[in-house]
PDB file with one MODEL, atoms N, CA, C and O in Angstrom:
MODEL        1
ATOM      1  N   UNK A   1     -21.678  -1.111   0.651  1.00  0.00           N
ATOM      2  CA  UNK A   1     -22.009  -2.487   0.657  1.00  0.00           C
ATOM      3  C   UNK A   1     -23.915  -2.254   0.704  1.00  0.00           C
ATOM      4  O   UNK A   1     -24.530  -1.457   1.413  1.00  0.00           O
ATOM      5  N   UNK A   2     -24.397  -3.096  -0.150  1.00  0.00           N
ATOM      6  CA  UNK A   2     -25.669  -3.407   0.462  1.00  0.00           C
ATOM      7  C   UNK A   2     -26.265  -4.762   0.946  1.00  0.00           C
ATOM      8  O   UNK A   2     -25.770  -5.645   0.246  1.00  0.00           O
ATOM      9  N   UNK A   3     -26.960  -5.183   1.683  1.00  0.00           N
ATOM     10  CA  UNK A   3     -26.781  -6.033   2.221  1.00  0.00           C
ATOM     11  C   UNK A   3     -28.144  -7.074   0.902  1.00  0.00           C
ATOM     12  O   UNK A   3     -29.056  -6.593   0.230  1.00  0.00           O
ATOM     13  N   UNK A   4     -27.629  -8.716   1.038  1.00  0.00           N
ATOM     14  CA  UNK A   4     -27.981  -9.365  -0.110  1.00  0.00           C
ATOM     15  C   UNK A   4     -29.098 -10.158   1.568  1.00  0.00           C
ATOM     16  O   UNK A   4     -28.700 -10.971   2.402  1.00  0.00           O
ATOM     17  N   UNK A   5     -30.160  -9.634   1.491  1.00  0.00           N
ATOM     18  CA  UNK A   5     -31.365 -10.101   2.203  1.00  0.00           C
ATOM     19  C   UNK A   5     -30.819  -9.544   3.918  1.00  0.00           C
ATOM     20  O   UNK A   5     -30.254  -8.573   4.421  1.00  0.00           O
ATOM     21  N   UNK A   6     -31.457 -10.963   4.380  1.00  0.00           N
ATOM     22  CA  UNK A   6     -31.781 -10.571   6.080  1.00  0.00           C
ATOM     23  C   UNK A   6     -30.660 -12.257   6.500  1.00  0.00           C
ATOM     24  O   UNK A   6     -30.945 -13.453   6.443  1.00  0.00           O
ATOM     25  N   UNK A   7     -29.243 -11.429   6.942  1.00  0.00           N
ATOM     26  CA  UNK A   7     -28.321 -12.363   7.297  1.00  0.00           C
ATOM     27  C   UNK A   7     -27.310 -12.402   8.339  1.00  0.00           C
ATOM     28  O   UNK A   7     -26.902 -11.244   8.436  1.00  0.00           O
ATOM     29  N   UNK A   8     -26.753 -13.078   9.093  1.00  0.00           N
ATOM     30  CA  UNK A   8     -25.791 -12.509   9.663  1.00  0.00           C
ATOM     31  C   UNK A   8     -24.426 -12.618   8.816  1.00  0.00           C
ATOM     32  O   UNK A   8     -24.340 -13.108   7.689  1.00  0.00           O
ATOM     33  N   UNK A   9     -23.142 -11.945   9.744  1.00  0.00           N
ATOM     34  CA  UNK A   9     -22.153 -11.592   9.249  1.00  0.00           C
ATOM     35  C   UNK A   9     -21.044 -12.539   8.950  1.00  0.00           C
ATOM     36  O   UNK A   9     -20.029 -12.428   8.263  1.00  0.00           O
ATOM     37  N   UNK A  10     -21.587 -13.592   9.735  1.00  0.00           N
ATOM     38  CA  UNK A  10     -20.784 -15.192   9.280  1.00  0.00           C
ATOM     39  C   UNK A  10     -20.802 -15.621   7.732  1.00  0.00           C
ATOM     40  O   UNK A  10     -19.813 -15.870   7.044  1.00  0.00           O
ATOM     41  N   UNK A  11     -22.555 -15.660   7.223  1.00  0.00           N
ATOM     42  CA  UNK A  11     -22.520 -16.128   5.593  1.00  0.00           C
ATOM     43  C   UNK A  11     -21.970 -15.081   4.948  1.00  0.00           C
ATOM     44  O   UNK A  11     -21.607 -15.607   3.896  1.00  0.00           O
ATOM     45  N   UNK A  12     -21.655 -13.882   4.886  1.00  0.00           N
ATOM     46  CA  UNK A  12     -20.775 -13.104   3.929  1.00  0.00           C
ATOM     47  C   UNK A  12     -19.228 -13.790   3.980  1.00  0.00           C
ATOM     48  O   UNK A  12     -18.575 -13.815   2.936  1.00  0.00           O
ATOM     49  N   UNK A  13     -18.915 -14.098   4.676  1.00  0.00           N
ATOM     50  CA  UNK A  13     -17.024 -14.862   4.513  1.00  0.00           C
ATOM     51  C   UNK A  13     -17.567 -15.772   3.699  1.00  0.00           C
ATOM     52  O   UNK A  13     -18.615 -16.413   3.780  1.00  0.00           O
ATOM     53  N   UNK A  14     -16.446 -15.732   2.656  1.00  0.00           N
ATOM     54  CA  UNK A  14     -16.162 -16.121   1.791  1.00  0.00           C
ATOM     55  C   UNK A  14     -17.010 -16.360   0.392  1.00  0.00           C
ATOM     56  O   UNK A  14     -16.613 -17.146  -0.468  1.00  0.00           O
ATOM     57  N   UNK A  15     -18.293 -15.547   0.260  1.00  0.00           N
ATOM     58  CA  UNK A  15     -19.083 -15.893  -0.174  1.00  0.00           C
ATOM     59  C   UNK A  15     -18.764 -15.277  -1.892  1.00  0.00           C
ATOM     60  O   UNK A  15     -19.095 -15.837  -2.937  1.00  0.00           O
ATOM     61  N   UNK A  16     -18.056 -14.022  -1.737  1.00  0.00           N
ATOM     62  CA  UNK A  16     -18.195 -13.560  -3.286  1.00  0.00           C
ATOM     63  C   UNK A  16     -18.989 -12.742  -3.858  1.00  0.00           C
ATOM     64  O   UNK A  16     -18.837 -12.227  -4.966  1.00  0.00           O
ATOM     65  N   UNK A  17     -19.957 -12.585  -3.031  1.00  0.00           N
ATOM     66  CA  UNK A  17     -21.289 -11.939  -3.351  1.00  0.00           C
ATOM     67  C   UNK A  17     -21.263 -10.319  -3.822  1.00  0.00           C
ATOM     68  O   UNK A  17     -22.268  -9.758  -4.259  1.00  0.00           O
ATOM     69  N   UNK A  18     -19.967  -9.664  -3.668  1.00  0.00           N
ATOM     70  CA  UNK A  18     -19.453  -8.493  -4.199  1.00  0.00           C
ATOM     71  C   UNK A  18     -18.901  -8.190  -4.852  1.00  0.00           C
ATOM     72  O   UNK A  18     -18.028  -9.054  -4.935  1.00  0.00           O
ATOM     73  N   UNK A  19     -18.610  -7.095  -5.856  1.00  0.00           N
ATOM     74  CA  UNK A  19     -17.305  -6.166  -6.787  1.00  0.00           C
ATOM     75  C   UNK A  19     -16.463  -5.596  -6.486  1.00  0.00           C
ATOM     76  O   UNK A  19     -16.951  -4.894  -5.601  1.00  0.00           O
ATOM     77  N   UNK A  20     -15.721  -5.406  -6.540  1.00  0.00           N
ATOM     78  CA  UNK A  20     -14.642  -4.345  -5.944  1.00  0.00           C
ATOM     79  C   UNK A  20     -14.753  -3.022  -7.140  1.00  0.00           C
ATOM     80  O   UNK A  20     -14.562  -3.351  -8.310  1.00  0.00           O
ATOM     81  N   UNK A  21     -14.947  -2.090  -6.952  1.00  0.00           N
ATOM     82  CA  UNK A  21     -14.843  -1.197  -8.001  1.00  0.00           C
ATOM     83  C   UNK A  21     -13.972  -0.066  -7.137  1.00  0.00           C
ATOM     84  O   UNK A  21     -13.911   0.286  -5.959  1.00  0.00           O
ATOM     85  N   UNK A  22     -13.242   0.354  -8.574  1.00  0.00           N
ATOM     86  CA  UNK A  22     -12.412   1.542  -8.192  1.00  0.00           C
ATOM     87  C   UNK A  22     -10.947   1.153  -7.589  1.00  0.00           C
ATOM     88  O   UNK A  22     -10.204   2.027  -7.143  1.00  0.00           O
ATOM     89  N   UNK A  23     -10.529  -0.457  -7.613  1.00  0.00           N
ATOM     90  CA  UNK A  23      -9.428  -0.787  -7.364  1.00  0.00           C
ATOM     91  C   UNK A  23      -8.913  -1.272  -8.105  1.00  0.00           C
ATOM     92  O   UNK A  23      -9.652  -1.976  -8.793  1.00  0.00           O
ATOM     93  N   UNK A  24      -7.660  -1.283  -8.448  1.00  0.00           N
ATOM     94  CA  UNK A  24      -6.585  -2.314  -9.211  1.00  0.00           C
ATOM     95  C   UNK A  24      -6.506  -3.582  -9.257  1.00  0.00           C
ATOM     96  O   UNK A  24      -6.537  -4.154  -8.167  1.00  0.00           O
ATOM     97  N   UNK A  25      -6.410  -4.225 -10.207  1.00  0.00           N
ATOM     98  CA  UNK A  25      -7.024  -6.040 -10.680  1.00  0.00           C
ATOM     99  C   UNK A  25      -5.865  -6.506  -9.697  1.00  0.00           C
ATOM    100  O   UNK A  25      -6.164  -7.148  -8.690  1.00  0.00           O
ATOM    101  N   UNK A  26      -4.638  -6.210  -9.964  1.00  0.00           N
ATOM    102  CA  UNK A  26      -3.645  -6.707  -8.819  1.00  0.00           C
ATOM    103  C   UNK A  26      -3.472  -7.120  -7.169  1.00  0.00           C
ATOM    104  O   UNK A  26      -3.231  -8.026  -6.371  1.00  0.00           O
ATOM    105  N   UNK A  27      -3.911  -5.199  -7.403  1.00  0.00           N
ATOM    106  CA  UNK A  27      -4.522  -4.909  -5.795  1.00  0.00           C
ATOM    107  C   UNK A  27      -5.609  -5.971  -5.287  1.00  0.00           C
ATOM    108  O   UNK A  27      -5.309  -6.800  -4.429  1.00  0.00           O
ATOM    109  N   UNK A  28      -6.749  -5.912  -5.797  1.00  0.00           N
ATOM    110  CA  UNK A  28      -7.641  -7.472  -5.629  1.00  0.00           C
ATOM    111  C   UNK A  28      -7.604  -8.997  -5.546  1.00  0.00           C
ATOM    112  O   UNK A  28      -8.014  -9.831  -4.739  1.00  0.00           O
ATOM    113  N   UNK A  29      -6.714  -9.034  -7.119  1.00  0.00           N
ATOM    114  CA  UNK A  29      -6.215 -10.162  -6.761  1.00  0.00           C
ATOM    115  C   UNK A  29      -5.541 -10.793  -5.314  1.00  0.00           C
ATOM    116  O   UNK A  29      -5.818 -11.953  -5.008  1.00  0.00           O
ATOM    117  N   UNK A  30      -4.691 -10.013  -4.489  1.00  0.00           N
ATOM    118  CA  UNK A  30      -3.550  -9.982  -3.724  1.00  0.00           C
ATOM    119  C   UNK A  30      -4.269  -9.919  -2.452  1.00  0.00           C
ATOM    120  O   UNK A  30      -3.652 -10.406  -1.504  1.00  0.00           O
ATOM    121  N   UNK A  31      -5.451  -9.426  -2.198  1.00  0.00           N
ATOM    122  CA  UNK A  31      -5.761  -9.070  -0.844  1.00  0.00           C
ATOM    123  C   UNK A  31      -7.407  -9.936  -0.763  1.00  0.00           C
ATOM    124  O   UNK A  31      -7.958 -10.732  -0.003  1.00  0.00           O
ATOM    125  N   UNK A  32      -7.762  -9.141  -2.168  1.00  0.00           N
ATOM    126  CA  UNK A  32      -9.560 -10.037  -1.849  1.00  0.00           C
ATOM    127  C   UNK A  32      -9.862 -10.793  -2.705  1.00  0.00           C
ATOM    128  O   UNK A  32     -10.931 -10.747  -3.315  1.00  0.00           O
ATOM    129  N   UNK A  33      -8.824 -11.742  -2.914  1.00  0.00           N
ATOM    130  CA  UNK A  33      -8.695 -13.181  -3.766  1.00  0.00           C
ATOM    131  C   UNK A  33     -10.293 -13.979  -4.312  1.00  0.00           C
ATOM    132  O   UNK A  33     -11.081 -14.621  -3.618  1.00  0.00           O
ATOM    133  N   UNK A  34     -10.367 -13.664  -5.704  1.00  0.00           N
ATOM    134  CA  UNK A  34     -11.647 -13.879  -6.090  1.00  0.00           C
ATOM    135  C   UNK A  34     -12.899 -13.147  -6.314  1.00  0.00           C
ATOM    136  O   UNK A  34     -13.852 -13.280  -7.082  1.00  0.00           O
ATOM    137  N   UNK A  35     -12.580 -12.346  -5.402  1.00  0.00           N
ATOM    138  CA  UNK A  35     -13.509 -10.731  -5.981  1.00  0.00           C
ATOM    139  C   UNK A  35     -13.431 -10.008  -7.317  1.00  0.00           C
ATOM    140  O   UNK A  35     -12.506  -9.230  -7.549  1.00  0.00           O
ATOM    141  N   UNK A  36     -14.284 -10.230  -8.093  1.00  0.00           N
ATOM    142  CA  UNK A  36     -14.697  -9.408  -9.155  1.00  0.00           C
ATOM    143  C   UNK A  36     -14.604  -8.203  -9.226  1.00  0.00           C
ATOM    144  O   UNK A  36     -15.309  -7.451  -8.554  1.00  0.00           O
ATOM    145  N   UNK A  37     -13.465  -7.700 -10.289  1.00  0.00           N
ATOM    146  CA  UNK A  37     -13.405  -6.219 -10.447  1.00  0.00           C
ATOM    147  C   UNK A  37     -13.500  -5.863 -12.055  1.00  0.00           C
ATOM    148  O   UNK A  37     -12.882  -6.408 -12.970  1.00  0.00           O
ATOM    149  N   UNK A  38     -14.407  -4.848 -12.125  1.00  0.00           N
ATOM    150  CA  UNK A  38     -14.500  -4.294 -13.609  1.00  0.00           C
ATOM    151  C   UNK A  38     -13.984  -3.146 -13.954  1.00  0.00           C
ATOM    152  O   UNK A  38     -13.422  -2.829 -15.002  1.00  0.00           O
ATOM    153  N   UNK A  39     -14.213  -2.529 -12.991  1.00  0.00           N
ATOM    154  CA  UNK A  39     -13.795  -1.088 -13.074  1.00  0.00           C
ATOM    155  C   UNK A  39     -12.771  -0.586 -11.974  1.00  0.00           C
ATOM    156  O   UNK A  39     -13.025  -0.293 -10.806  1.00  0.00           O
ATOM    157  N   UNK A  40     -11.399  -0.556 -12.712  1.00  0.00           N
ATOM    158  CA  UNK A  40     -10.335  -0.359 -12.501  1.00  0.00           C
ATOM    159  C   UNK A  40     -10.317   0.845 -11.828  1.00  0.00           C
ATOM    160  O   UNK A  40     -11.325   1.546 -11.902  1.00  0.00           O
ATOM    161  N   UNK A  41      -9.281   1.256 -11.127  1.00  0.00           N
ATOM    162  CA  UNK A  41      -8.969   2.533 -10.260  1.00  0.00           C
ATOM    163  C   UNK A  41      -7.836   2.743  -9.205  1.00  0.00           C
ATOM    164  O   UNK A  41      -7.000   3.582  -9.540  1.00  0.00           O
ATOM    165  N   UNK A  42      -7.694   2.287  -8.289  1.00  0.00           N
ATOM    166  CA  UNK A  42      -6.537   2.857  -7.775  1.00  0.00           C
ATOM    167  C   UNK A  42      -5.918   1.822  -6.957  1.00  0.00           C
ATOM    168  O   UNK A  42      -6.587   0.835  -6.652  1.00  0.00           O
ATOM    169  N   UNK A  43      -4.451   1.970  -6.487  1.00  0.00           N
ATOM    170  CA  UNK A  43      -4.216   0.440  -6.237  1.00  0.00           C
ATOM    171  C   UNK A  43      -3.447   1.134  -4.876  1.00  0.00           C
ATOM    172  O   UNK A  43      -3.720   2.307  -4.620  1.00  0.00           O
ATOM    173  N   UNK A  44      -2.399   0.330  -3.931  1.00  0.00           N
ATOM    174  CA  UNK A  44      -2.235  -0.256  -2.356  1.00  0.00           C
ATOM    175  C   UNK A  44      -1.536   1.165  -2.706  1.00  0.00           C
ATOM    176  O   UNK A  44      -2.223   2.026  -2.159  1.00  0.00           O
ATOM    177  N   UNK A  45      -0.309   1.838  -3.484  1.00  0.00           N
ATOM    178  CA  UNK A  45       0.426   3.001  -3.072  1.00  0.00           C
ATOM    179  C   UNK A  45      -0.375   4.551  -3.444  1.00  0.00           C
ATOM    180  O   UNK A  45       0.034   5.624  -3.000  1.00  0.00           O
ATOM    181  N   UNK A  46      -1.811   4.375  -4.516  1.00  0.00           N
ATOM    182  CA  UNK A  46      -2.295   5.541  -4.056  1.00  0.00           C
ATOM    183  C   UNK A  46      -3.361   5.510  -3.087  1.00  0.00           C
ATOM    184  O   UNK A  46      -4.092   6.500  -3.058  1.00  0.00           O
ATOM    185  N   UNK A  47      -3.631   4.394  -2.148  1.00  0.00           N
ATOM    186  CA  UNK A  47      -4.522   4.456  -0.962  1.00  0.00           C
ATOM    187  C   UNK A  47      -3.449   5.252   0.137  1.00  0.00           C
ATOM    188  O   UNK A  47      -3.682   6.247   0.823  1.00  0.00           O
ATOM    189  N   UNK A  48      -2.298   4.504   0.047  1.00  0.00           N
ATOM    190  CA  UNK A  48      -1.414   4.476   1.188  1.00  0.00           C
ATOM    191  C   UNK A  48      -0.717   5.906   1.065  1.00  0.00           C
ATOM    192  O   UNK A  48       0.152   6.138   1.905  1.00  0.00           O
ATOM    193  N   UNK A  49      -0.980   6.848   0.162  1.00  0.00           N
ATOM    194  CA  UNK A  49       0.029   8.073   0.032  1.00  0.00           C
ATOM    195  C   UNK A  49      -1.720   8.937   0.406  1.00  0.00           C
ATOM    196  O   UNK A  49      -1.656  10.000   1.024  1.00  0.00           O
ATOM    197  N   UNK A  50      -2.810   8.530   0.094  1.00  0.00           N
ATOM    198  CA  UNK A  50      -3.997   9.338   0.895  1.00  0.00           C
ATOM    199  C   UNK A  50      -4.135   9.491   2.043  1.00  0.00           C
ATOM    200  O   UNK A  50      -4.453  10.476   2.708  1.00  0.00           O
ATOM    201  N   UNK A  51      -3.809   8.154   2.376  1.00  0.00           N
ATOM    202  CA  UNK A  51      -3.943   7.894   4.194  1.00  0.00           C
ATOM    203  C   UNK A  51      -3.069   8.900   5.030  1.00  0.00           C
ATOM    204  O   UNK A  51      -3.367   9.460   6.084  1.00  0.00           O
ATOM    205  N   UNK A  52      -1.665   9.003   4.132  1.00  0.00           N
ATOM    206  CA  UNK A  52      -0.814   9.743   4.757  1.00  0.00           C
ATOM    207  C   UNK A  52      -0.976  10.757   5.091  1.00  0.00           C
ATOM    208  O   UNK A  52      -0.764  11.227   6.209  1.00  0.00           O
ATOM    209  N   UNK A  53      -1.649  11.589   3.551  1.00  0.00           N
ATOM    210  CA  UNK A  53      -1.480  12.951   3.366  1.00  0.00           C
ATOM    211  C   UNK A  53      -2.938  13.359   4.549  1.00  0.00           C
ATOM    212  O   UNK A  53      -3.052  14.384   5.220  1.00  0.00           O
ATOM    213  N   UNK A  54      -3.686  12.438   4.500  1.00  0.00           N
ATOM    214  CA  UNK A  54      -5.362  12.880   5.176  1.00  0.00           C
ATOM    215  C   UNK A  54      -4.678  12.712   6.870  1.00  0.00           C
ATOM    216  O   UNK A  54      -5.116  13.444   7.757  1.00  0.00           O
ATOM    217  N   UNK A  55      -3.666  11.756   7.143  1.00  0.00           N
ATOM    218  CA  UNK A  55      -3.226  11.889   8.401  1.00  0.00           C
ATOM    219  C   UNK A  55      -2.531  13.190   8.884  1.00  0.00           C
ATOM    220  O   UNK A  55      -2.529  13.645  10.028  1.00  0.00           O
ATOM    221  N   UNK A  56      -1.983  13.657   7.847  1.00  0.00           N
ATOM    222  CA  UNK A  56      -0.722  15.099   8.106  1.00  0.00           C
ATOM    223  C   UNK A  56      -2.226  16.418   7.947  1.00  0.00           C
ATOM    224  O   UNK A  56      -2.482  17.405   8.637  1.00  0.00           O
ATOM    225  N   UNK A  57      -2.657  16.058   7.205  1.00  0.00           N
ATOM    226  CA  UNK A  57      -3.877  17.278   7.345  1.00  0.00           C
ATOM    227  C   UNK A  57      -4.356  17.274   8.882  1.00  0.00           C
ATOM    228  O   UNK A  57      -4.449  18.205   9.682  1.00  0.00           O
ATOM    229  N   UNK A  58      -4.562  16.234   8.981  1.00  0.00           N
ATOM    230  CA  UNK A  58      -5.594  16.324  10.204  1.00  0.00           C
ATOM    231  C   UNK A  58      -4.557  16.433  12.235  1.00  0.00           C
ATOM    232  O   UNK A  58      -4.905  16.713  13.382  1.00  0.00           O
ATOM    233  N   UNK A  59      -3.247  16.003  11.527  1.00  0.00           N
ATOM    234  CA  UNK A  59      -2.691  15.476  12.947  1.00  0.00           C
ATOM    235  C   UNK A  59      -0.823  16.483  12.641  1.00  0.00           C
ATOM    236  O   UNK A  59       0.160  16.257  13.348  1.00  0.00           O
ATOM    237  N   UNK A  60      -0.831  17.231  11.778  1.00  0.00           N
ATOM    238  CA  UNK A  60       0.509  18.167  11.457  1.00  0.00           C
ATOM    239  C   UNK A  60       0.490  18.609  12.655  1.00  0.00           C
ATOM    240  O   UNK A  60      -0.410  18.331  13.446  1.00  0.00           O
ATOM    241  N   UNK A  61       1.638  19.468  12.967  1.00  0.00           N
ATOM    242  CA  UNK A  61       2.503  20.364  13.685  1.00  0.00           C
ATOM    243  C   UNK A  61       2.543  21.773  13.987  1.00  0.00           C
ATOM    244  O   UNK A  61       3.054  22.577  14.766  1.00  0.00           O
ATOM    245  N   UNK A  62       1.544  21.671  12.729  1.00  0.00           N
ATOM    246  CA  UNK A  62       1.101  23.749  12.706  1.00  0.00           C
ATOM    247  C   UNK A  62      -0.102  24.010  13.496  1.00  0.00           C
ATOM    248  O   UNK A  62      -1.177  23.673  13.000  1.00  0.00           O
ATOM    249  N   UNK A  63      -0.089  24.392  14.296  1.00  0.00           N
ATOM    250  CA  UNK A  63      -1.088  25.097  14.968  1.00  0.00           C
ATOM    251  C   UNK A  63      -2.515  25.923  14.074  1.00  0.00           C
ATOM    252  O   UNK A  63      -3.732  25.741  14.098  1.00  0.00           O
ATOM    253  N   UNK A  64      -1.910  26.557  13.578  1.00  0.00           N
ATOM    254  CA  UNK A  64      -3.387  26.982  12.787  1.00  0.00           C
ATOM    255  C   UNK A  64      -3.762  26.278  11.893  1.00  0.00           C
ATOM    256  O   UNK A  64      -4.768  26.731  11.347  1.00  0.00           O
ATOM    257  N   UNK A  65      -3.305  25.106  11.376  1.00  0.00           N
ATOM    258  CA  UNK A  65      -4.038  23.979  10.624  1.00  0.00           C
ATOM    259  C   UNK A  65      -4.674  22.982  11.317  1.00  0.00           C
ATOM    260  O   UNK A  65      -5.241  22.076  10.705  1.00  0.00           O
ATOM    261  N   UNK A  66      -4.655  23.029  12.488  1.00  0.00           N
ATOM    262  CA  UNK A  66      -4.519  22.250  13.446  1.00  0.00           C
ATOM    263  C   UNK A  66      -6.312  21.250  13.217  1.00  0.00           C
ATOM    264  O   UNK A  66      -6.499  20.034  13.202  1.00  0.00           O
ATOM    265  N   UNK A  67      -7.042  22.079  13.113  1.00  0.00           N
ATOM    266  CA  UNK A  67      -8.449  21.805  12.500  1.00  0.00           C
ATOM    267  C   UNK A  67      -9.105  21.871  11.217  1.00  0.00           C
ATOM    268  O   UNK A  67     -10.281  22.144  10.976  1.00  0.00           O
ATOM    269  N   UNK A  68      -8.113  21.563  10.386  1.00  0.00           N
ATOM    270  CA  UNK A  68      -8.410  21.550   9.015  1.00  0.00           C
ATOM    271  C   UNK A  68      -8.592  20.428   8.176  1.00  0.00           C
ATOM    272  O   UNK A  68      -8.866  20.600   6.988  1.00  0.00           O
ATOM    273  N   UNK A  69      -8.496  19.542   8.555  1.00  0.00           N
ATOM    274  CA  UNK A  69      -8.800  18.493   8.319  1.00  0.00           C
ATOM    275  C   UNK A  69     -10.553  17.885   7.133  1.00  0.00           C
ATOM    276  O   UNK A  69     -11.622  17.483   7.593  1.00  0.00           O
ATOM    277  N   UNK A  70     -10.345  17.984   6.300  1.00  0.00           N
ATOM    278  CA  UNK A  70     -11.497  17.999   5.112  1.00  0.00           C
ATOM    279  C   UNK A  70     -12.813  16.872   5.584  1.00  0.00           C
ATOM    280  O   UNK A  70     -12.720  16.092   6.532  1.00  0.00           O
ATOM    281  N   UNK A  71     -13.486  16.947   5.080  1.00  0.00           N
ATOM    282  CA  UNK A  71     -14.575  16.485   5.767  1.00  0.00           C
ATOM    283  C   UNK A  71     -14.419  14.786   4.919  1.00  0.00           C
ATOM    284  O   UNK A  71     -14.492  13.837   5.700  1.00  0.00           O
ATOM    285  N   UNK A  72     -14.263  14.516   3.746  1.00  0.00           N
ATOM    286  CA  UNK A  72     -13.341  13.825   3.416  1.00  0.00           C
ATOM    287  C   UNK A  72     -14.398  12.962   1.958  1.00  0.00           C
ATOM    288  O   UNK A  72     -13.935  12.086   1.227  1.00  0.00           O
ATOM    289  N   UNK A  73     -15.963  13.571   1.858  1.00  0.00           N
ATOM    290  CA  UNK A  73     -16.422  12.792   0.901  1.00  0.00           C
ATOM    291  C   UNK A  73     -18.039  13.507   1.485  1.00  0.00           C
ATOM    292  O   UNK A  73     -18.009  14.036   2.596  1.00  0.00           O
ATOM    293  N   UNK A  74     -19.293  13.497   0.769  1.00  0.00           N
ATOM    294  CA  UNK A  74     -20.739  13.874   1.445  1.00  0.00           C
ATOM    295  C   UNK A  74     -21.797  12.766   1.218  1.00  0.00           C
ATOM    296  O   UNK A  74     -22.240  12.286   0.174  1.00  0.00           O
ATOM    297  N   UNK A  75     -22.138  12.437   2.889  1.00  0.00           N
ATOM    298  CA  UNK A  75     -22.923  11.598   2.690  1.00  0.00           C
ATOM    299  C   UNK A  75     -24.343  12.306   2.964  1.00  0.00           C
ATOM    300  O   UNK A  75     -25.387  11.667   2.835  1.00  0.00           O
TER     301      UNK A  75
ENDMDL
END
């Protein structure tokens, strides 16, 4: 999220100055009403599946795999 000038958090609430990139239209319409989404991608089901998978990788019961959580991105 890039900043649109210097302003407080309150000025962003309800401003609709951002686009949702990589999210399904129905997901955006339900949870981010009024936000533009031109490039579709994942929905709630895919987000939930990835979250559960990452949690299992990081907090599984196998002691050999205890510290095998992948970084998840490059920054």
